[in-house]
TIVEX-517949 format. One record per residue (C-alpha): residue number from 0; y, z, x; residue in one letter. Coordinates in pm, whole numbers. Layout:
BEGIN
R  nr      y      z      x rest
R NUM      Y      Z      X    a
...
***
This chain:
BEGIN
R  nr      y      z      x rest
R   0    -16     23     23    m
R   1    364    -64    132    p
R   2    566    236    235    a
R   3    805    359    -16    a
R   4   1158    300     60    a
R   5   1236    672     64    d
R   6    926    798    236    e
R   7   1115    984    512    f
R   8   1319   1189    248    h
R   9   1083   1454    158    e
R  10    966   1523    503    p
R  11   1295   1504    647    l
R  12   1446   1735    396    e
R  13   1152   1989    446    a
R  14   1232   1989    826    a
R  15   1612   2053    797    a
R  16   1523   2334    544    r
R  17   1285   2483    785    l
R  18   1512   2436   1075    a
R  19   1815   2587    925    g
R  20   1578   2916    826    r
R  21   1499   2922   1159    w
R  22   1842   2896   1325    l
R  23   1986   3105   1076    d
R  24   1745   3401   1199    g
R  25   1808   3396   1553    v
R  26   2050   3640   1648    r
R  27   1847   3892   1479    d
R  28   1484   3804   1511    r
R  29   1266   3983   1773    p
R  30   1224   3750   2064    i
R  31    893   3764   2193    a
R  32    604   3564   2002    p
R  33    378   3773   1765    t
R  34     68   3527   1771    a
R  35    -85   3374   2064    g
R  36   -212   3027   2159    i
R  37   -567   3082   1981    d
R  38   -421   3243   1669    e
R  39   -172   2938   1646    v
R  40   -487   2674   1701    k
R  41   -681   2860   1435    d
R  42   -389   2843   1185    a
R  43   -298   2467   1282    l
R  44   -669   2384   1210    g
R  45   -895   2326   1502    r
R  46  -1079   2016   1364    d
R  47   -925   1706   1264    l
R  48   -993   1639    915    a
R  49  -1158   1321    764    d
R  50   -875   1265    508    e
R  51   -511   1280    588    g
R  52   -225   1483    463    m
R  53     94   1441    272    d
R  54    394   1434    537    a
R  55    588   1670    377    a
R  56    300   1921    335    a
R  57    228   1855    716    v
R  58    572   1977    793    v
R  59    546   2281    594    e
R  60    205   2371    737    a
R  61    337   2297   1080    l
R  62    634   2542   1048    s
R  63    415   2815    936    a
R  64    161   2811   1194    a
R  65    400   2727   1508    v
R  66    677   2971   1423    e
R  67    454   3302   1504    p
R  68    392   3176   1826    g
R  69    778   3090   1902    l
R  70    973   3282   2171    i
R  71   1348   3298   2061    v
R  72   1476   3130   2377    m
R  73   1788   3043   2158    q
R  74   1870   3412   2105    s
R  75   2238   3526   2252    p
R  76   2046   3835   2421    r
R  77   1783   3597   2618    f
R  78   1790   3609   2957    f
R  79   1443   3566   3094    g
R  80   1531   3208   3275    w
R  81   1824   2979   3314    v
R  82   1810   2860   2932    i
R  83   2091   2767   2701    g
R  84   2095   2792   2314    g
R  85   2150   2473   2089    t
R  86   2487   2417   1969    a
R  87   2513   2231   1628    p
R  88   2672   1887   1717    a
R  89   2417   1795   2000    p
R  90   2149   1931   1785    l
R  91   2244   1714   1513    a
R  92   2296   1421   1745    a
R  93   1950   1485   1888    d
R  94   1821   1444   1541    w
R  95   2001   1112   1488    l
R  96   1853    987   1821    v
R  97   1516   1037   1697    t
R  98   1586    876   1381    a
R  99   1771    549   1548    w
R 100   1446    537   1773    d
R 101   1670    324   2013    q
R 102   1462    206   2348    n
R 103   1775    290   2555    a
R 104   1655    137   2869    a
R 105   1889   -158   2870    l
R 106   2243   -166   2776    r
R 107   2309   -491   2623    e
R 108   1964   -462   2391    v
R 109   2097   -142   2267    t
R 110   2494   -128   2319    p
R 111   2540    171   2081    g
R 112   2359    459   2203    v
R 113   2410    304   2588    n
R 114   2797    339   2516    a
R 115   2788    711   2437    a
R 116   2542    791   2703    e
R 117   2758    590   2958    e
R 118   3086    811   2834    l
R 119   2898   1105   2847    a
R 120   2783   1038   3208    g
R 121   3126    937   3305    e
R 122   3277   1249   3134    w
R 123   3035   1473   3329    v
R 124   3141   1302   3656    c
R 125   3506   1359   3594    d
R 126   3479   1729   3472    l
R 127   3265   1800   3775    l
R 128   3530   1662   4006    g
R 129   3286   1417   4154    l
R 130   3426   1090   4348    p
R 131   3578    801   4159    e
R 132   3309    558   4104    g
R 133   3004    772   4106    s
R 134   2739    686   3837    v
R 135   2514    938   3624    a
R 136   2203    862   3447    g
R 137   2020   1121   3204    f
R 138   1659   1244   3291    t
R 139   1419   1494   3128    t
R 140   1554   1793   3314    g
R 141   1672   1917   3674    a
R 142   1347   1884   3832    t
R 143   1336   1471   3753    v
R 144   1739   1443   3822    a
R 145   1623   1596   4198    n
R 146   1344   1335   4242    l
R 147   1572   1051   4125    v
R 148   1862   1159   4369    a
R 149   1621   1218   4654    l
R 150   1447    890   4577    a
R 151   1797    735   4634    a
R 152   1840    948   4939    a
R 153   1508    844   5088    r
R 154   1620    456   5048    h
R 155   1953    526   5226    a
R 156   1860    704   5498    v
R 157   1570    469   5555    l
R 158   1790    155   5506    e
R 159   2017    305   5808    r
R 160   1719    268   6070    v
R 161   1596    -63   5939    g
R 162   1318     29   5737    w
R 163   1282    -86   5331    d
R 164   1079    145   5145    d
R 165   1110    -93   4811    t
R 166    898   -327   4995    v
R 167    727   -147   5275    d
R 168    669    210   5094    g
R 169    664    513   5343    i
R 170    351    460   5518    q
R 171    466    395   5859    g
R 172    817    458   5823    a
R 173   1027    664   6031    p
R 174    963   1036   5952    r
R 175   1262   1177   5747    i
R 176   1379   1531   5804    r
R 177   1479   1734   5502    v
R 178   1667   2068   5543    l
R 179   1706   2321   5259    a
R 180   1822   2660   5247    g
R 181   1515   2916   5259    d
R 182   1642   3016   4903    e
R 183   1605   2684   4754    h
R 184   1480   2608   4392    h
R 185   1108   2505   4406    p
R 186   1197   2216   4188    s
R 187   1326   2046   4482    v
R 188    962   2097   4661    d
R 189    821   1925   4369    v
R 190   1064   1655   4382    a
R 191    969   1587   4768    l
R 192    600   1624   4727    r
R 193    626   1337   4464    w
R 194    826   1144   4738    l
R 195    598   1176   5008    g
R 196    833   1368   5206    l
R 197    643   1706   5253    g
R 198    797   2054   5243    r
R 199   1146   2094   5364    p
R 200   1232   2242   5703    i
R 201   1413   2627   5569    d
R 202   1732   2685   5700    v
R 203   1849   3053   5718    a
R 204   2068   3212   5440    t
R 205   2300   3511   5420    d
R 206   2245   3823   5188    d
R 207   2311   3607   4862    e
R 208   2084   3327   4948    g
R 209   2384   3085   5063    a
R 210   2304   2874   5378    i
R 211   2469   2987   5691    l
R 212   2650   2676   5839    p
R 213   2549   2773   6197    a
R 214   2190   2766   6105    a
R 215   2226   2438   5934    l
R 216   2398   2301   6250    e
R 217   2119   2408   6495    a
R 218   1839   2307   6249    a
R 219   1993   1935   6251    l
R 220   2036   1951   6620    a
R 221   1685   2042   6694    e
R 222   1579   1698   6594    g
R 223   1704   1294   6543    t
R 224   1626   1014   6315    g
R 225   1684    982   5953    p
R 226   1777   1301   5734    a
R 227   1835   1458   5412    i
R 228   2025   1783   5365    v
R 229   1945   1970   5012    c
R 230   2243   2213   4942    l
R 231   2224   2441   4635    q
R 232   2497   2526   4348    a
R 233   2398   2831   4193    g
R 234   2113   3049   4343    n
R 235   1855   3150   4083    i
R 236   1892   3512   4163    h
R 237   2243   3553   4278    s
R 238   2421   3256   4157    g
R 239   2590   3178   4451    a
R 240   2649   2858   4589    s
R 241   2620   2712   4973    d
R 242   2952   2692   5127    p
R 243   2974   2304   5090    f
R 244   3263   2182   5259    e
R 245   3137   2333   5588    a
R 246   2764   2206   5559    c
R 247   2864   1871   5420    i
R 248   3076   1794   5715    g
R 249   2752   1926   5962    l
R 250   2505   1703   5784    a
R 251   2716   1376   5756    h
R 252   2813   1424   6121    a
R 253   2447   1402   6182    a
R 254   2409   1093   5957    g
R 255   2217   1294   5671    a
R 256   2255   1209   5313    w
R 257   2338   1525   5134    v
R 258   2213   1626   4788    h
R 259   2328   1935   4569    v
R 260   2079   2094   4345    d
R 261   2323   2233   4066    g
R 262   2115   2266   3771    a
R 263   2322   2543   3657    f
R 264   2574   2646   3921    g
R 265   2752   2283   3936    l
R 266   2924   2367   3600    w
R 267   3161   2601   3785    a
R 268   3335   2302   3905    a
R 269   3450   2257   3534    a
R 270   3655   2565   3527    s
R 271   3963   2617   3709    e
R 272   3911   2980   3748    r
R 273   3540   2919   3913    l
R 274   3571   2579   4106    r
R 275   3615   2776   4438    h
R 276   3272   2895   4404    l
R 277   3169   2498   4464    v
R 278   3457   2381   4676    a
R 279   3367   2069   4857    g
R 280   3072   1976   4671    v
R 281   3223   1659   4580    e
R 282   3209   1560   4941    l
R 283   2790   1540   4894    a
R 284   2632   1201   4799    d
R 285   2427   1318   4500    s
R 286   2408   1569   4239    w
R 287   2169   1727   3981    a
R 288   2244   1934   3712    t
R 289   2125   2010   3342    d
R 290   2336   2003   3030    a
R 291   2086   2202   2834    h
R 292   2143   2561   3096    k
R 293   2526   2512   3019    t
R 294   2620   2325   2756    l
R 295   2362   2410   2564    n
R 296   2254   2076   2479    v
R 297   1873   2040   2334    p
R 298   1614   1942   2617    y
R 299   1580   1633   2772    d
R 300   1930   1677   2940    a
R 301   1880   1648   3301    g
R 302   2169   1451   3474    i
R 303   2133   1264   3808    v
R 304   2473   1146   3968    a
R 305   2541    958   4282    v
R 306   2854    863   4450    a
R 307   2717    530   4590    d
R 308   2539    369   4292    p
R 309   2353     94   4532    a
R 310   2098    317   4678    p
R 311   2007    459   4347    l
R 312   1976    125   4165    v
R 313   1743      5   4485    a
R 314   1517    297   4423    a
R 315   1477    283   4062    m
R 316   1522   -108   3930    t
R 317   1265   -294   3772    m
R 318   1245   -668   3695    h
R 319   1013   -848   3459    a
R 320   1074  -1209   3331    a
R 321   1082  -1074   2955    y
R 322   1364   -789   3010    l
R 323   1710   -936   2999    p
R 324   1933   -811   3293    a
R 325   2247   -675   3243    a
R 326   2546   -914   3251    a
R 327   2778   -632   3345    t
R 328   2702   -263   3456    g
R 329   2417    -77   3546    i
R 330   2123    -39   3278    d
R 331   2001    310   3217    a
R 332   1670    190   3323    a
R 333   1841    151   3681    d
R 334   1968    497   3693    r
R 335   1627    685   3605    v
R 336   1280    663   3624    l
R 337   1171    530   3249    e
R 338   1193    201   3128    l
R 339   1060    353   2789    s
R 340   1331    614   2701    r
R 341   1499    780   2427    r
R 342   1888    798   2416    a
R 343   1879   1128   2577    r
R 344   2262   1126   2695    g
R 345   2404   1107   2337    v
R 346   2348   1478   2284    p
R 347   2554   1515   2578    t
R 348   2809   1284   2430    y
R 349   2832   1526   2121    a
R 350   2848   1823   2295    a
R 351   3121   1721   2510    l
R 352   3329   1552   2213    r
R 353   3306   1883   2043    t
R 354   3397   2100   2335    l
R 355   3639   1879   2511    g
R 356   3771   1945   2856    r
R 357   3912   2328   2781    s
R 358   3642   2383   2562    g
R 359   3391   2319   2869    v
R 360   3595   2563   3083    a
R 361   3595   2840   2824    d
R 362   3222   2811   2764    l
R 363   3155   2845   3127    v
R 364   3423   3129   3186    d
R 365   3231   3291   2886    g
R 366   2897   3301   3041    l
R 367   3052   3460   3377    v
R 368   3234   3711   3180    d
R 369   2938   3838   2969    s
R 370   2755   3856   3317    a
R 371   3015   4071   3474    l
R 372   3007   4308   3154    a
R 373   2613   4318   3162    l
R 374   2626   4397   3540    a
R 375   2898   4672   3469    d
R 376   2685   4824   3207    g
R 377   2369   4833   3442    l
R 378   2569   4989   3719    r
R 379   2673   5279   3477    r
R 380   2289   5359   3393    m
R 381   2127   5651   3663    d
R 382   1851   5472   3886    g
R 383   1994   5123   3826    v
R 384   2149   4903   4100    e
R 385   2306   4537   4099    v
R 386   2168   4412   4379    l
R 387   2354   4079   4405    n
R 388   2740   3983   4397    d
R 389   2775   3883   4078    v
R 390   3023   3571   4086    v
R 391   2843   3307   3812    f
R 392   2586   3390   3561    t
R 393   2315   3568   3737    q
R 394   2261   3971   3759    v
R 395   1974   4116   3950    c
R 396   1886   4460   3882    a
R 397   1699   4719   4086    g
R 398   1533   5016   3950    f
R 399   1502   5315   4187    e
R 400   1116   5419   4159    g
R 401   1035   5260   3847    r
R 402    799   4986   3738    d
R 403    993   4665   3697    v
R 404    753   4466   3515    a
R 405    684   4769   3276    g
R 406   1042   4785   3207    i
R 407   1007   4395   3143    a
R 408    706   4453   2902    r
R 409    897   4742   2728    a
R 410   1208   4542   2657    l
R 411    945   4279   2492    d
R 412    828   4527   2266    d
R 413   1155   4659   2169    d
R 414   1233   4286   2073    g
R 415   1620   4312   2127    v
R 416   1668   4154   2440    a
R 417   1435   3961   2696    l
R 418   1482   3969   3064    a
R 419   1198   3867   3328    h
R 420   1078   4045   3644    p
R 421   1113   3860   3993    s
R 422   1098   3927   4346    r
R 423   1430   3900   4556    w
R 424   1526   4066   4902    r
R 425   1161   4170   4943    g
R 426   1200   4397   4625    g
R 427   1115   4383   4244    e
R 428   1397   4318   4031    v
R 429   1499   4239   3675    l
R 430   1676   3917   3647    r
R 431   1898   3866   3351    f
R 432   2042   3479   3334    s
R 433   2339   3434   3137    v
R 434   2324   3084   2962    s
R 435   2369   3107   2594    n
R 436   2710   3035   2423    r
R 437   2640   3317   2171    g
R 438   2616   3563   2432    t
R 439   2921   3767   2319    d
R 440   3037   4137   2380    a
R 441   2818   4247   2113    a
R 442   2514   4067   2236    a
R 443   2567   4202   2595    t
R 444   2639   4589   2464    e
R 445   2300   4551   2215    a
R 446   2106   4426   2560    t
R 447   2250   4720   2743    l
R 448   2148   4979   2463    d
R 449   1812   4818   2456    a
R 450   1773   4896   2824    v
R 451   1899   5236   2808    r
R 452   1628   5298   2517    r
R 453   1384   5151   2754    v
R 454   1447   5363   3046    l
R 455   1489   5671   2822    a
R 456   1101   5653   2748    r
***
């Protein structure tokens, strides 16, 4: 039978109603899941039935089965990882992207969504103070953004010594030295491993995890040949950034490509008050960040940017007789890994259009203000020490003689706030990552009250 003209209405209306109910309860709902994976599988139905099911009924059943197994990452008191909430306009735009169902790989085939994506990329580069002519692409997340940028870096540094990895691969190529601070994020390791570059050479850092320029200079002097230096905007424990101006000058003097992993910390550049934290970052060759973590855009919001698009296009481009080449500009497929790709940059356009330049700055400033208030409240508790210099959105707390993992579990059980244990500076810490636009004074005080309750038991 032919499909009814309105076949989408009932399931979409059900999804909108159920999603609205979920979002309405985010601020007050306990954060930890109440069902485990086996319970959810039982509720979903483990065996594929012989007969199908009505679409709207599937949506209803899916929501009822899955919701007990959801962690409320959108809560303004969720501090477990650097995970933003979801703002209304980018969420709605994400729904439109799915409904439009455009393969956004080629700009002249799908000009509507490509126009929005390209504007979003241009605005991000402008907000972050990147050089004129920089080009951005949208990836699944910051890990893949690092991968894409480092693929461009690999091509560029090999090309300088007469080797074309796009033709000859990397087997037999001159060895590339990759250097990174000894507190770099493991997503950089994964990207380098995928690219066949191995683990980077660790460079010594200071007490906040920022690279020591003298240590970088010494490490660069210990070898020759093509090199890539990976710097960091926003240490995952301290929030600190590397001293970009000094480090980039040293790296460029040694002929190295400089990449900045700035999944969340790069957004300091959008705030006049905080821009000094990343001074000189615009001097790098490539950058990776994630609009999900700070702009509160739904997932699939990684961003890669390069100052010179030529190595990026060389590393990413693909050609086929059936694919129309762009008459002007750079196709999305020549900026990122995928040919089949949803228009994942459109929600970032919606976020930026909603916020404006001043709104982005206010959002970033507000996250930092909440982190500072959280740190101040923790310091006032007996036996609690804030171990990092709180300059951005990360707060690491030590608990004298206490079981940090046990404190984290007790917070989960309490339900009001969530933070995760980690190891930093050789000790156990409870890490609070402030990334949600809804983390206001009330959410901060409720979190501190929850910590006080747990410590009093």
